[in-house]
C-alpha angles and dihedrals in degrees: 000000000000118000098218095179091057092051090047093051090049091051097046093045089056096042112085105169094290134086118301118191112205125182124205105200129177140121126276117306092004092130103263098136091050091049092049093051091049092049091049093052088051095045092051089050087057087048091240116151112243135186121192132202123185109200090211089068087067105053121132130251116289093250088063098052103034137059097012121143090264132087117277094246089053093051092051095050098038108029107029090091131023091246096188095045090055091046090055102034100036119013100041091051102048096094095056119004121109092199134017127193113217139171111253117199115237102201093192097056094028091228140109121251119197112231132176118232123199118219116206117227117259093007136150107249115203119194115192127191153091123290092017092149094061108132094251092064111021098092097058093068126088095197132011125199112194116202107215115204130160116249094239092055092046089051091052088060094058119102117265092251091050091053092055090069095057090152090067088055093052097042102037117017106028094046090052091049089050093053090049095050092046102041102032100030093209095183093055093049102040117104091222132015122201123189108225 
C-alpha cells in the first residue's frame, strides 16, 4: 500500500517555490500512472502548480521499434523512445524552459505529432515512465521514486488480450526489464522505493 502522505511530505519538503523535477520510475504495470494521478490531485489541493509528462506519450513510430535486426528486448529498451531527442528536447530543458516542443505518438495513425507544452513557472514537474534511471536521463531528476512490484503481480494487471501473447512478454518486455534491473540497478539508485 502506498503511503501517499509520506510521498507528499517528501515532495513538499523539497519544493521551495522553484522547479522540482520528480521522476516516477517502475516497470510496466507497477502503478506509476495511478500514483501520479493521486499526487496530482493532492498537489492541486495544496494549490501547487504541477506539470506531468508521461514517457509513453513520446514513443517512436512502429517501424523504428519493431522488426529491426536486433533482438526484441533490445528494440524495446533502446528504440521504443528516441532517447537522445528526449534528453535534448525535454530533460535538459526542465529546469528553465517555459515551453517545450515534443513529438507525441498518435497510435491510431502510427505517427508522431509535434506539440508545444507550456511549463508553469515554479512548478513541480513529474515525469512518469519505465527506464527513467537510464544514464542518459538520470541526472536531470531532483528526486526519483521507484515503484517495486513483482512480475507476476504486474502481469495479472495486464488485459486479457495482452496476456494471450505471453511470448512477447518473455522475449521483449521481461528481458528488457531484466537488463534494466541488472545493469542500471534502479532500486539501489532511487531516492525512495515504494512496494506496489
